Jmol script that loads the backbone (N, CA, C; Angstrom):
load data "model"
ATOM      1  N   UNK A   1      93.074  73.629  21.499  1.00  0.00           N
ATOM      2  CA  UNK A   1      93.193  72.210  21.804  1.00  0.00           C
ATOM      3  C   UNK A   1      94.161  71.571  20.811  1.00  0.00           C
ATOM      4  N   UNK A   2      95.002  70.719  21.318  1.00  0.00           N
ATOM      5  CA  UNK A   2      96.037  70.083  20.508  1.00  0.00           C
ATOM      6  C   UNK A   2      95.469  68.928  19.701  1.00  0.00           C
ATOM      7  N   UNK A   3      96.030  68.738  18.511  1.00  0.00           N
ATOM      8  CA  UNK A   3      95.687  67.586  17.681  1.00  0.00           C
ATOM      9  C   UNK A   3      96.628  66.422  17.967  1.00  0.00           C
ATOM     10  N   UNK A   4      97.691  66.672  18.710  1.00  0.00           N
ATOM     11  CA  UNK A   4      98.671  65.632  18.996  1.00  0.00           C
ATOM     12  C   UNK A   4      98.104  64.597  19.954  1.00  0.00           C
ATOM     13  N   UNK A   5      98.431  63.349  19.677  1.00  0.00           N
ATOM     14  CA  UNK A   5      98.109  62.272  20.613  1.00  0.00           C
ATOM     15  C   UNK A   5      99.351  61.423  20.816  1.00  0.00           C
ATOM     16  N   UNK A   6      99.491  60.913  22.029  1.00  0.00           N
ATOM     17  CA  UNK A   6     100.620  60.050  22.370  1.00  0.00           C
ATOM     18  C   UNK A   6     100.055  58.694  22.770  1.00  0.00           C
ATOM     19  N   UNK A   7     100.597  57.648  22.164  1.00  0.00           N
ATOM     20  CA  UNK A   7     100.163  56.287  22.461  1.00  0.00           C
ATOM     21  C   UNK A   7     101.369  55.485  22.928  1.00  0.00           C
ATOM     22  N   UNK A   8     101.234  54.858  24.088  1.00  0.00           N
ATOM     23  CA  UNK A   8     102.327  54.051  24.633  1.00  0.00           C
ATOM     24  C   UNK A   8     102.490  52.776  23.809  1.00  0.00           C
ATOM     25  N   UNK A   9     103.745  52.417  23.558  1.00  0.00           N
ATOM     26  CA  UNK A   9     104.052  51.141  22.909  1.00  0.00           C
ATOM     27  C   UNK A   9     104.550  50.148  23.951  1.00  0.00           C
ATOM     28  N   UNK A  10     105.576  50.536  24.695  1.00  0.00           N
ATOM     29  CA  UNK A  10     106.128  49.642  25.729  1.00  0.00           C
ATOM     30  C   UNK A  10     106.999  50.447  26.685  1.00  0.00           C
ATOM     31  N   UNK A  11     107.321  49.804  27.797  1.00  0.00           N
ATOM     32  CA  UNK A  11     108.217  50.380  28.793  1.00  0.00           C
ATOM     33  C   UNK A  11     109.139  49.254  29.232  1.00  0.00           C
ATOM     34  N   UNK A  12     110.410  49.327  28.814  1.00  0.00           N
ATOM     35  CA  UNK A  12     111.356  48.267  29.178  1.00  0.00           C
ATOM     36  C   UNK A  12     112.774  48.838  29.189  1.00  0.00           C
ATOM     37  N   UNK A  13     113.609  48.202  29.976  1.00  0.00           N
ATOM     38  CA  UNK A  13     115.024  48.580  30.084  1.00  0.00           C
ATOM     39  C   UNK A  13     115.217  50.062  30.369  1.00  0.00           C
ATOM     40  N   UNK A  14     114.348  50.625  31.172  1.00  0.00           N
ATOM     41  CA  UNK A  14     114.481  52.027  31.558  1.00  0.00           C
ATOM     42  C   UNK A  14     114.102  53.020  30.487  1.00  0.00           C
ATOM     43  N   UNK A  15     113.432  52.549  29.419  1.00  0.00           N
ATOM     44  CA  UNK A  15     113.016  53.444  28.346  1.00  0.00           C
ATOM     45  C   UNK A  15     111.521  53.283  28.086  1.00  0.00           C
ATOM     46  N   UNK A  16     110.807  54.411  28.164  1.00  0.00           N
ATOM     47  CA  UNK A  16     109.391  54.447  27.819  1.00  0.00           C
ATOM     48  C   UNK A  16     109.311  54.775  26.336  1.00  0.00           C
ATOM     49  N   UNK A  17     108.559  53.985  25.568  1.00  0.00           N
ATOM     50  CA  UNK A  17     108.457  54.191  24.127  1.00  0.00           C
ATOM     51  C   UNK A  17     107.005  54.411  23.743  1.00  0.00           C
ATOM     52  N   UNK A  18     106.795  55.364  22.837  1.00  0.00           N
ATOM     53  CA  UNK A  18     105.451  55.657  22.361  1.00  0.00           C
ATOM     54  C   UNK A  18     105.475  56.214  20.962  1.00  0.00           C
ATOM     55  N   UNK A  19     104.273  56.502  20.443  1.00  0.00           N
ATOM     56  CA  UNK A  19     104.109  57.066  19.113  1.00  0.00           C
ATOM     57  C   UNK A  19     103.302  58.350  19.233  1.00  0.00           C
ATOM     58  N   UNK A  20     103.763  59.386  18.553  1.00  0.00           N
ATOM     59  CA  UNK A  20     103.057  60.666  18.494  1.00  0.00           C
ATOM     60  C   UNK A  20     102.378  60.754  17.134  1.00  0.00           C
ATOM     61  N   UNK A  21     101.087  61.044  17.127  1.00  0.00           N
ATOM     62  CA  UNK A  21     100.348  61.236  15.883  1.00  0.00           C
ATOM     63  C   UNK A  21      99.662  62.593  15.919  1.00  0.00           C
ATOM     64  N   UNK A  22      99.265  63.065  14.745  1.00  0.00           N
ATOM     65  CA  UNK A  22      98.543  64.326  14.662  1.00  0.00           C
ATOM     66  C   UNK A  22      99.419  65.547  14.501  1.00  0.00           C
ATOM     67  N   UNK A  23     100.704  65.360  14.205  1.00  0.00           N
ATOM     68  CA  UNK A  23     101.618  66.497  14.028  1.00  0.00           C
ATOM     69  C   UNK A  23     101.420  67.112  12.646  1.00  0.00           C
ATOM     70  N   UNK A  24     101.781  68.368  12.512  1.00  0.00           N
ATOM     71  CA  UNK A  24     101.717  69.047  11.217  1.00  0.00           C
ATOM     72  C   UNK A  24     102.684  68.380  10.241  1.00  0.00           C
ATOM     73  N   UNK A  25     102.370  68.478   8.963  1.00  0.00           N
ATOM     74  CA  UNK A  25     103.209  67.868   7.927  1.00  0.00           C
ATOM     75  C   UNK A  25     104.338  68.803   7.498  1.00  0.00           C
ATOM     76  N   UNK A  26     105.027  69.385   8.452  1.00  0.00           N
ATOM     77  CA  UNK A  26     106.127  70.304   8.134  1.00  0.00           C
ATOM     78  C   UNK A  26     107.449  69.574   7.965  1.00  0.00           C
ATOM     79  N   UNK A  27     107.491  68.309   8.353  1.00  0.00           N
ATOM     80  CA  UNK A  27     108.731  67.549   8.292  1.00  0.00           C
ATOM     81  C   UNK A  27     109.569  67.704   9.546  1.00  0.00           C
ATOM     82  N   UNK A  28     109.141  68.605  10.431  1.00  0.00           N
ATOM     83  CA  UNK A  28     109.849  68.812  11.693  1.00  0.00           C
ATOM     84  C   UNK A  28     109.149  68.033  12.794  1.00  0.00           C
ATOM     85  N   UNK A  29     109.920  67.470  13.729  1.00  0.00           N
ATOM     86  CA  UNK A  29     109.275  66.741  14.829  1.00  0.00           C
ATOM     87  C   UNK A  29     108.463  67.690  15.702  1.00  0.00           C
ATOM     88  N   UNK A  30     107.402  67.194  16.316  1.00  0.00           N
ATOM     89  CA  UNK A  30     106.613  68.044  17.203  1.00  0.00           C
ATOM     90  C   UNK A  30     107.429  68.466  18.423  1.00  0.00           C
ATOM     91  N   UNK A  31     107.094  69.618  18.963  1.00  0.00           N
ATOM     92  CA  UNK A  31     107.774  70.139  20.149  1.00  0.00           C
ATOM     93  C   UNK A  31     107.154  69.485  21.381  1.00  0.00           C
ATOM     94  N   UNK A  32     107.870  68.542  21.960  1.00  0.00           N
ATOM     95  CA  UNK A  32     107.384  67.759  23.103  1.00  0.00           C
ATOM     96  C   UNK A  32     108.344  67.935  24.268  1.00  0.00           C
ATOM     97  N   UNK A  33     107.771  68.081  25.455  1.00  0.00           N
ATOM     98  CA  UNK A  33     108.555  68.111  26.695  1.00  0.00           C
ATOM     99  C   UNK A  33     108.072  66.983  27.589  1.00  0.00           C
ATOM    100  N   UNK A  34     108.984  66.410  28.327  1.00  0.00           N
ATOM    101  CA  UNK A  34     108.624  65.444  29.360  1.00  0.00           C
ATOM    102  C   UNK A  34     109.056  66.060  30.675  1.00  0.00           C
ATOM    103  N   UNK A  35     108.093  66.214  31.589  1.00  0.00           N
ATOM    104  CA  UNK A  35     108.361  66.852  32.868  1.00  0.00           C
ATOM    105  C   UNK A  35     108.405  65.822  33.980  1.00  0.00           C
ATOM    106  N   UNK A  36     109.400  65.945  34.813  1.00  0.00           N
ATOM    107  CA  UNK A  36     109.527  65.126  36.018  1.00  0.00           C
ATOM    108  C   UNK A  36     109.807  66.081  37.162  1.00  0.00           C
ATOM    109  N   UNK A  37     108.947  66.071  38.163  1.00  0.00           N
ATOM    110  CA  UNK A  37     109.019  67.005  39.286  1.00  0.00           C
ATOM    111  C   UNK A  37     109.051  68.450  38.778  1.00  0.00           C
ATOM    112  N   UNK A  38     108.169  68.737  37.820  1.00  0.00           N
ATOM    113  CA  UNK A  38     107.984  70.068  37.226  1.00  0.00           C
ATOM    114  C   UNK A  38     109.214  70.613  36.509  1.00  0.00           C
ATOM    115  N   UNK A  39     110.143  69.741  36.141  1.00  0.00           N
ATOM    116  CA  UNK A  39     111.323  70.160  35.375  1.00  0.00           C
ATOM    117  C   UNK A  39     111.435  69.322  34.117  1.00  0.00           C
ATOM    118  N   UNK A  40     111.882  69.947  33.000  1.00  0.00           N
ATOM    119  CA  UNK A  40     112.060  69.177  31.765  1.00  0.00           C
ATOM    120  C   UNK A  40     113.098  68.075  31.951  1.00  0.00           C
ATOM    121  N   UNK A  41     112.815  66.946  31.372  1.00  0.00           N
ATOM    122  CA  UNK A  41     113.669  65.770  31.488  1.00  0.00           C
ATOM    123  C   UNK A  41     114.602  65.689  30.288  1.00  0.00           C
ATOM    124  N   UNK A  42     115.867  65.374  30.540  1.00  0.00           N
ATOM    125  CA  UNK A  42     116.814  65.099  29.460  1.00  0.00           C
ATOM    126  C   UNK A  42     116.609  63.652  29.015  1.00  0.00           C
ATOM    127  N   UNK A  43     117.128  63.299  27.873  1.00  0.00           N
ATOM    128  CA  UNK A  43     117.017  61.916  27.410  1.00  0.00           C
ATOM    129  C   UNK A  43     115.737  61.643  26.654  1.00  0.00           C
ATOM    130  N   UNK A  44     115.123  62.687  26.079  1.00  0.00           N
ATOM    131  CA  UNK A  44     113.921  62.513  25.269  1.00  0.00           C
ATOM    132  C   UNK A  44     114.335  62.572  23.800  1.00  0.00           C
ATOM    133  N   UNK A  45     114.008  61.518  23.058  1.00  0.00           N
ATOM    134  CA  UNK A  45     114.379  61.440  21.645  1.00  0.00           C
ATOM    135  C   UNK A  45     113.107  61.274  20.821  1.00  0.00           C
ATOM    136  N   UNK A  46     112.955  62.128  19.813  1.00  0.00           N
ATOM    137  CA  UNK A  46     111.838  62.036  18.876  1.00  0.00           C
ATOM    138  C   UNK A  46     112.423  61.751  17.503  1.00  0.00           C
ATOM    139  N   UNK A  47     111.991  60.634  16.907  1.00  0.00           N
ATOM    140  CA  UNK A  47     112.507  60.238  15.588  1.00  0.00           C
ATOM    141  C   UNK A  47     111.345  59.958  14.650  1.00  0.00           C
ATOM    142  N   UNK A  48     111.650  59.907  13.358  1.00  0.00           N
ATOM    143  CA  UNK A  48     110.617  59.654  12.359  1.00  0.00           C
ATOM    144  C   UNK A  48     109.995  58.281  12.570  1.00  0.00           C
ATOM    145  N   UNK A  49     108.683  58.227  12.386  1.00  0.00           N
ATOM    146  CA  UNK A  49     107.955  56.978  12.560  1.00  0.00           C
ATOM    147  C   UNK A  49     107.819  56.212  11.264  1.00  0.00           C
ATOM    148  N   UNK A  50     106.940  55.229  11.278  1.00  0.00           N
ATOM    149  CA  UNK A  50     106.757  54.372  10.104  1.00  0.00           C
ATOM    150  C   UNK A  50     105.986  55.063   8.986  1.00  0.00           C
ATOM    151  N   UNK A  51     105.219  56.114   9.328  1.00  0.00           N
ATOM    152  CA  UNK A  51     104.510  56.886   8.301  1.00  0.00           C
ATOM    153  C   UNK A  51     104.866  58.357   8.471  1.00  0.00           C
ATOM    154  N   UNK A  52     104.443  59.167   7.496  1.00  0.00           N
ATOM    155  CA  UNK A  52     104.732  60.603   7.568  1.00  0.00           C
ATOM    156  C   UNK A  52     104.028  61.275   8.742  1.00  0.00           C
ATOM    157  N   UNK A  53     102.917  60.711   9.174  1.00  0.00           N
ATOM    158  CA  UNK A  53     102.122  61.331  10.238  1.00  0.00           C
ATOM    159  C   UNK A  53     102.517  60.854  11.631  1.00  0.00           C
ATOM    160  N   UNK A  54     103.500  59.978  11.736  1.00  0.00           N
ATOM    161  CA  UNK A  54     103.891  59.421  13.035  1.00  0.00           C
ATOM    162  C   UNK A  54     105.315  59.801  13.402  1.00  0.00           C
ATOM    163  N   UNK A  55     105.521  59.963  14.697  1.00  0.00           N
ATOM    164  CA  UNK A  55     106.852  60.205  15.256  1.00  0.00           C
ATOM    165  C   UNK A  55     107.036  59.261  16.424  1.00  0.00           C
ATOM    166  N   UNK A  56     108.220  58.657  16.541  1.00  0.00           N
ATOM    167  CA  UNK A  56     108.534  57.775  17.663  1.00  0.00           C
ATOM    168  C   UNK A  56     109.070  58.607  18.816  1.00  0.00           C
ATOM    169  N   UNK A  57     108.606  58.294  20.007  1.00  0.00           N
ATOM    170  CA  UNK A  57     109.030  58.998  21.219  1.00  0.00           C
ATOM    171  C   UNK A  57     109.720  58.004  22.146  1.00  0.00           C
ATOM    172  N   UNK A  58     110.968  58.308  22.522  1.00  0.00           N
ATOM    173  CA  UNK A  58     111.742  57.468  23.438  1.00  0.00           C
ATOM    174  C   UNK A  58     112.148  58.331  24.631  1.00  0.00           C
ATOM    175  N   UNK A  59     111.755  57.899  25.821  1.00  0.00           N
ATOM    176  CA  UNK A  59     112.067  58.640  27.039  1.00  0.00           C
ATOM    177  C   UNK A  59     112.931  57.749  27.926  1.00  0.00           C
ATOM    178  N   UNK A  60     114.175  58.153  28.142  1.00  0.00           N
ATOM    179  CA  UNK A  60     115.072  57.413  29.018  1.00  0.00           C
ATOM    180  C   UNK A  60     114.856  57.891  30.445  1.00  0.00           C
ATOM    181  N   UNK A  61     114.542  56.953  31.334  1.00  0.00           N
ATOM    182  CA  UNK A  61     114.270  57.291  32.735  1.00  0.00           C
ATOM    183  C   UNK A  61     115.607  57.424  33.461  1.00  0.00           C
ATOM    184  N   UNK A  62     115.863  58.585  34.095  1.00  0.00           N
ATOM    185  CA  UNK A  62     117.127  58.743  34.812  1.00  0.00           C
ATOM    186  C   UNK A  62     117.131  57.919  36.102  1.00  0.00           C
ATOM    187  N   UNK A  63     118.296  57.485  36.499  1.00  0.00           N
ATOM    188  CA  UNK A  63     118.428  56.687  37.724  1.00  0.00           C
ATOM    189  C   UNK A  63     117.916  57.442  38.951  1.00  0.00           C
ATOM    190  N   UNK A  64     118.029  58.756  38.945  1.00  0.00           N
ATOM    191  CA  UNK A  64     117.567  59.551  40.091  1.00  0.00           C
ATOM    192  C   UNK A  64     116.046  59.508  40.244  1.00  0.00           C
ATOM    193  N   UNK A  65     115.328  59.112  39.195  1.00  0.00           N
ATOM    194  CA  UNK A  65     113.873  59.045  39.261  1.00  0.00           C
ATOM    195  C   UNK A  65     113.376  57.721  39.832  1.00  0.00           C
ATOM    196  N   UNK A  66     114.271  56.782  40.036  1.00  0.00           N
ATOM    197  CA  UNK A  66     113.883  55.485  40.578  1.00  0.00           C
ATOM    198  C   UNK A  66     114.092  55.540  42.086  1.00  0.00           C
ATOM    199  N   UNK A  67     112.966  55.683  42.801  1.00  0.00           N
ATOM    200  CA  UNK A  67     113.023  55.870  44.253  1.00  0.00           C
ATOM    201  C   UNK A  67     111.723  55.383  44.877  1.00  0.00           C
ATOM    202  N   UNK A  68     111.698  55.311  46.203  1.00  0.00           N
ATOM    203  CA  UNK A  68     110.485  54.915  46.915  1.00  0.00           C
ATOM    204  C   UNK A  68     109.343  55.867  46.586  1.00  0.00           C
ATOM    205  N   UNK A  69     108.149  55.301  46.529  1.00  0.00           N
ATOM    206  CA  UNK A  69     106.970  56.115  46.301  1.00  0.00           C
ATOM    207  C   UNK A  69     106.546  56.109  44.846  1.00  0.00           C
ATOM    208  N   UNK A  70     105.754  57.110  44.496  1.00  0.00           N
ATOM    209  CA  UNK A  70     105.217  57.234  43.146  1.00  0.00           C
ATOM    210  C   UNK A  70     105.936  58.379  42.449  1.00  0.00           C
ATOM    211  N   UNK A  71     106.518  58.100  41.299  1.00  0.00           N
ATOM    212  CA  UNK A  71     107.203  59.106  40.492  1.00  0.00           C
ATOM    213  C   UNK A  71     106.403  59.260  39.194  1.00  0.00           C
ATOM    214  N   UNK A  72     105.945  60.466  38.903  1.00  0.00           N
ATOM    215  CA  UNK A  72     105.090  60.708  37.752  1.00  0.00           C
ATOM    216  C   UNK A  72     105.814  61.533  36.698  1.00  0.00           C
ATOM    217  N   UNK A  73     105.655  61.129  35.456  1.00  0.00           N
ATOM    218  CA  UNK A  73     106.228  61.815  34.306  1.00  0.00           C
ATOM    219  C   UNK A  73     105.077  62.319  33.452  1.00  0.00           C
ATOM    220  N   UNK A  74     105.145  63.579  33.051  1.00  0.00           N
ATOM    221  CA  UNK A  74     104.086  64.189  32.251  1.00  0.00           C
ATOM    222  C   UNK A  74     104.648  64.509  30.868  1.00  0.00           C
ATOM    223  N   UNK A  75     103.967  64.030  29.841  1.00  0.00           N
ATOM    224  CA  UNK A  75     104.345  64.320  28.460  1.00  0.00           C
ATOM    225  C   UNK A  75     103.441  65.459  28.000  1.00  0.00           C
ATOM    226  N   UNK A  76     104.056  66.579  27.604  1.00  0.00           N
ATOM    227  CA  UNK A  76     103.285  67.768  27.241  1.00  0.00           C
ATOM    228  C   UNK A  76     103.855  68.408  25.988  1.00  0.00           C
ATOM    229  N   UNK A  77     103.029  69.233  25.375  1.00  0.00           N
ATOM    230  CA  UNK A  77     103.517  70.032  24.254  1.00  0.00           C
ATOM    231  C   UNK A  77     104.517  71.028  24.796  1.00  0.00           C
ATOM    232  N   UNK A  78     105.565  71.263  24.035  1.00  0.00           N
ATOM    233  CA  UNK A  78     106.549  72.260  24.428  1.00  0.00           C
ATOM    234  C   UNK A  78     106.055  73.649  24.082  1.00  0.00           C
ATOM    235  N   UNK A  79     106.875  74.628  24.341  1.00  0.00           N
ATOM    236  CA  UNK A  79     106.508  76.006  24.014  1.00  0.00           C
ATOM    237  C   UNK A  79     105.514  76.570  25.002  1.00  0.00           C
ATOM    238  N   UNK A  80     104.793  77.582  24.559  1.00  0.00           N
ATOM    239  CA  UNK A  80     103.884  78.285  25.462  1.00  0.00           C
ATOM    240  C   UNK A  80     102.611  77.500  25.739  1.00  0.00           C
ATOM    241  N   UNK A  81     102.228  76.552  24.826  1.00  0.00           N
ATOM    242  CA  UNK A  81     100.998  75.786  25.010  1.00  0.00           C
ATOM    243  C   UNK A  81     101.057  74.916  26.239  1.00  0.00           C
ATOM    244  N   UNK A  82     102.045  74.050  26.289  1.00  0.00           N
ATOM    245  CA  UNK A  82     102.266  73.183  27.437  1.00  0.00           C
ATOM    246  C   UNK A  82     101.112  72.277  27.791  1.00  0.00           C
ATOM    247  N   UNK A  83     100.240  71.939  26.816  1.00  0.00           N
ATOM    248  CA  UNK A  83      99.098  71.097  27.113  1.00  0.00           C
ATOM    249  C   UNK A  83      99.543  69.659  27.367  1.00  0.00           C
ATOM    250  N   UNK A  84      98.983  69.048  28.413  1.00  0.00           N
ATOM    251  CA  UNK A  84      99.316  67.667  28.756  1.00  0.00           C
ATOM    252  C   UNK A  84      98.769  66.730  27.690  1.00  0.00           C
ATOM    253  N   UNK A  85      99.631  65.835  27.207  1.00  0.00           N
ATOM    254  CA  UNK A  85      99.234  64.848  26.214  1.00  0.00           C
ATOM    255  C   UNK A  85      99.057  63.465  26.824  1.00  0.00           C
ATOM    256  N   UNK A  86      99.910  63.135  27.798  1.00  0.00           N
ATOM    257  CA  UNK A  86      99.858  61.826  28.441  1.00  0.00           C
ATOM    258  C   UNK A  86     100.724  61.876  29.689  1.00  0.00           C
ATOM    259  N   UNK A  87     100.678  60.819  30.468  1.00  0.00           N
ATOM    260  CA  UNK A  87     101.545  60.712  31.640  1.00  0.00           C
ATOM    261  C   UNK A  87     101.725  59.238  31.980  1.00  0.00           C
ATOM    262  N   UNK A  88     102.757  58.953  32.754  1.00  0.00           N
ATOM    263  CA  UNK A  88     102.963  57.603  33.262  1.00  0.00           C
ATOM    264  C   UNK A  88     103.670  57.705  34.604  1.00  0.00           C
ATOM    265  N   UNK A  89     103.565  56.649  35.403  1.00  0.00           N
ATOM    266  CA  UNK A  89     104.120  56.658  36.750  1.00  0.00           C
ATOM    267  C   UNK A  89     104.953  55.427  37.016  1.00  0.00           C
ATOM    268  N   UNK A  90     105.952  55.593  37.858  1.00  0.00           N
ATOM    269  CA  UNK A  90     106.738  54.489  38.400  1.00  0.00           C
ATOM    270  C   UNK A  90     106.378  54.381  39.871  1.00  0.00           C
ATOM    271  N   UNK A  91     106.121  53.175  40.330  1.00  0.00           N
ATOM    272  CA  UNK A  91     105.777  52.953  41.728  1.00  0.00           C
ATOM    273  C   UNK A  91     106.756  51.938  42.297  1.00  0.00           C
ATOM    274  N   UNK A  92     107.414  52.295  43.404  1.00  0.00           N
ATOM    275  CA  UNK A  92     108.404  51.390  43.982  1.00  0.00           C
ATOM    276  C   UNK A  92     108.496  51.598  45.488  1.00  0.00           C
ATOM    277  N   UNK A  93     109.094  50.631  46.149  1.00  0.00           N
ATOM    278  CA  UNK A  93     109.403  50.778  47.561  1.00  0.00           C
ATOM    279  C   UNK A  93     108.428  50.078  48.484  1.00  0.00           C
ATOM    280  N   UNK A  94     108.729  50.170  49.768  1.00  0.00           N
ATOM    281  CA  UNK A  94     107.933  49.504  50.788  1.00  0.00           C
ATOM    282  C   UNK A  94     106.547  50.098  50.938  1.00  0.00           C
ATOM    283  N   UNK A  95     106.400  51.380  50.735  1.00  0.00           N
ATOM    284  CA  UNK A  95     105.088  52.005  50.852  1.00  0.00           C
ATOM    285  C   UNK A  95     104.107  51.371  49.880  1.00  0.00           C
ATOM    286  N   UNK A  96     104.604  50.953  48.730  1.00  0.00           N
ATOM    287  CA  UNK A  96     103.764  50.334  47.717  1.00  0.00           C
ATOM    288  C   UNK A  96     103.191  49.023  48.220  1.00  0.00           C
ATOM    289  N   UNK A  97     103.996  48.238  48.921  1.00  0.00           N
ATOM    290  CA  UNK A  97     103.530  46.962  49.447  1.00  0.00           C
ATOM    291  C   UNK A  97     102.363  47.196  50.399  1.00  0.00           C
ATOM    292  N   UNK A  98     102.470  48.181  51.276  1.00  0.00           N
ATOM    293  CA  UNK A  98     101.388  48.478  52.211  1.00  0.00           C
ATOM    294  C   UNK A  98     100.141  48.944  51.476  1.00  0.00           C
ATOM    295  N   UNK A  99     100.314  49.775  50.451  1.00  0.00           N
ATOM    296  CA  UNK A  99      99.177  50.252  49.674  1.00  0.00           C
ATOM    297  C   UNK A  99      98.477  49.098  48.971  1.00  0.00           C
ATOM    298  N   UNK A 100      99.264  48.188  48.402  1.00  0.00           N
ATOM    299  CA  UNK A 100      98.682  47.045  47.695  1.00  0.00           C
ATOM    300  C   UNK A 100      97.926  46.138  48.669  1.00  0.00           C
ATOM    301  N   UNK A 101      98.487  45.911  49.829  1.00  0.00           N
ATOM    302  CA  UNK A 101      97.795  45.068  50.819  1.00  0.00           C
ATOM    303  C   UNK A 101      96.494  45.710  51.265  1.00  0.00           C
ATOM    304  N   UNK A 102      96.502  47.009  51.458  1.00  0.00           N
ATOM    305  CA  UNK A 102      95.286  47.715  51.857  1.00  0.00           C
ATOM    306  C   UNK A 102      94.229  47.615  50.753  1.00  0.00           C
ATOM    307  N   UNK A 103      94.641  47.763  49.503  1.00  0.00           N
ATOM    308  CA  UNK A 103      93.706  47.648  48.381  1.00  0.00           C
ATOM    309  C   UNK A 103      93.120  46.241  48.299  1.00  0.00           C
ATOM    310  N   UNK A 104      93.949  45.228  48.484  1.00  0.00           N
ATOM    311  CA  UNK A 104      93.466  43.852  48.424  1.00  0.00           C
ATOM    312  C   UNK A 104      92.497  43.579  49.569  1.00  0.00           C
ATOM    313  N   UNK A 105      92.811  44.063  50.759  1.00  0.00           N
ATOM    314  CA  UNK A 105      91.898  43.890  51.894  1.00  0.00           C
ATOM    315  C   UNK A 105      90.568  44.570  51.627  1.00  0.00           C
ATOM    316  N   UNK A 106      90.596  45.762  51.041  1.00  0.00           N
ATOM    317  CA  UNK A 106      89.365  46.471  50.711  1.00  0.00           C
ATOM    318  C   UNK A 106      88.556  45.697  49.671  1.00  0.00           C
ATOM    319  N   UNK A 107      89.224  45.179  48.651  1.00  0.00           N
ATOM    320  CA  UNK A 107      88.530  44.388  47.630  1.00  0.00           C
ATOM    321  C   UNK A 107      87.916  43.122  48.230  1.00  0.00           C
ATOM    322  N   UNK A 108      88.635  42.472  49.136  1.00  0.00           N
ATOM    323  CA  UNK A 108      88.092  41.271  49.780  1.00  0.00           C
ATOM    324  C   UNK A 108      86.864  41.606  50.606  1.00  0.00           C
ATOM    325  N   UNK A 109      86.914  42.715  51.335  1.00  0.00           N
ATOM    326  CA  UNK A 109      85.770  43.128  52.152  1.00  0.00           C
ATOM    327  C   UNK A 109      84.562  43.433  51.269  1.00  0.00           C
ATOM    328  N   UNK A 110      84.787  44.100  50.161  1.00  0.00           N
ATOM    329  CA  UNK A 110      83.683  44.403  49.241  1.00  0.00           C
ATOM    330  C   UNK A 110      83.121  43.133  48.617  1.00  0.00           C
ATOM    331  N   UNK A 111      83.989  42.186  48.279  1.00  0.00           N
ATOM    332  CA  UNK A 111      83.527  40.921  47.717  1.00  0.00           C
ATOM    333  C   UNK A 111      82.695  40.143  48.740  1.00  0.00           C
ATOM    334  N   UNK A 112      83.134  40.103  49.993  1.00  0.00           N
ATOM    335  CA  UNK A 112      82.358  39.439  51.042  1.00  0.00           C
ATOM    336  C   UNK A 112      80.989  40.088  51.206  1.00  0.00           C
ATOM    337  N   UNK A 113      80.943  41.408  51.157  1.00  0.00           N
ATOM    338  CA  UNK A 113      79.679  42.127  51.276  1.00  0.00           C
ATOM    339  C   UNK A 113      78.750  41.757  50.107  1.00  0.00           C
ATOM    340  N   UNK A 114      79.294  41.704  48.893  1.00  0.00           N
ATOM    341  CA  UNK A 114      78.488  41.324  47.735  1.00  0.00           C
ATOM    342  C   UNK A 114      77.996  39.880  47.833  1.00  0.00           C
ATOM    343  N   UNK A 115      78.841  38.979  48.329  1.00  0.00           N
ATOM    344  CA  UNK A 115      78.423  37.581  48.480  1.00  0.00           C
ATOM    345  C   UNK A 115      77.270  37.473  49.470  1.00  0.00           C
ATOM    346  N   UNK A 116      77.360  38.184  50.601  1.00  0.00           N
ATOM    347  CA  UNK A 116      76.275  38.141  51.584  1.00  0.00           C
ATOM    348  C   UNK A 116      74.982  38.698  50.996  1.00  0.00           C
ATOM    349  N   UNK A 117      75.084  39.820  50.289  1.00  0.00           N
ATOM    350  CA  UNK A 117      73.892  40.425  49.694  1.00  0.00           C
ATOM    351  C   UNK A 117      73.278  39.505  48.639  1.00  0.00           C
ATOM    352  N   UNK A 118      74.116  38.847  47.846  1.00  0.00           N
ATOM    353  CA  UNK A 118      73.609  37.928  46.826  1.00  0.00           C
ATOM    354  C   UNK A 118      72.927  36.724  47.463  1.00  0.00           C
ATOM    355  N   UNK A 119      73.537  36.168  48.505  1.00  0.00           N
ATOM    356  CA  UNK A 119      72.924  35.019  49.195  1.00  0.00           C
ATOM    357  C   UNK A 119      71.592  35.413  49.824  1.00  0.00           C
ATOM    358  N   UNK A 120      71.541  36.598  50.429  1.00  0.00           N
ATOM    359  CA  UNK A 120      70.297  37.086  51.036  1.00  0.00           C
ATOM    360  C   UNK A 120      69.230  37.257  49.953  1.00  0.00           C
ATOM    361  N   UNK A 121      69.606  37.794  48.822  1.00  0.00           N
ATOM    362  CA  UNK A 121      68.676  37.975  47.706  1.00  0.00           C
ATOM    363  C   UNK A 121      68.152  36.630  47.215  1.00  0.00           C
ATOM    364  N   UNK A 122      69.026  35.623  47.100  1.00  0.00           N
ATOM    365  CA  UNK A 122      68.605  34.295  46.649  1.00  0.00           C
ATOM    366  C   UNK A 122      67.634  33.663  47.639  1.00  0.00           C
ATOM    367  N   UNK A 123      67.872  33.838  48.930  1.00  0.00           N
ATOM    368  CA  UNK A 123      66.960  33.287  49.941  1.00  0.00           C
ATOM    369  C   UNK A 123      65.595  33.973  49.894  1.00  0.00           C
ATOM    370  N   UNK A 124      65.600  35.288  49.688  1.00  0.00           N
ATOM    371  CA  UNK A 124      64.341  36.041  49.678  1.00  0.00           C
ATOM    372  C   UNK A 124      63.509  35.748  48.434  1.00  0.00           C
ATOM    373  N   UNK A 125      64.112  35.462  47.309  1.00  0.00           N
ATOM    374  CA  UNK A 125      63.383  35.253  46.071  1.00  0.00           C
ATOM    375  C   UNK A 125      62.973  33.798  45.857  1.00  0.00           C
ATOM    376  N   UNK A 126      63.484  32.858  46.632  1.00  0.00           N
ATOM    377  CA  UNK A 126      63.107  31.456  46.420  1.00  0.00           C
ATOM    378  C   UNK A 126      61.955  31.028  47.275  1.00  0.00           C
TER     379      UNK A 126
END
end "model"
wireframe off; spacefill off
backbone 0.3
color backbone group
């Protein structure tokens, strides 16, 4: 099991930024891979953090990854371990609008059901 942890700081201007903690004190950055569609992503930069135990992680999102649907990026240890440390997703396009509307309709239906049950409970207990 890995001691490494990845914590997101922000995602802006096409760059995902985070902090890696738990690396060995060898002075070398941890071996990290970012996978997109099961392939290693270029544009990953690991730099020294504010303390000896921290490393800054900057992932530049390629333009080809911005498309309709859900695009998932997996941050994993490099080398033979390949253990997943974190992940993030980009969601875009018309399919997303339909999914969001369906989720909102489902939430509204559940809320209406809860309101009816609560009103029925209040009538029965008074």
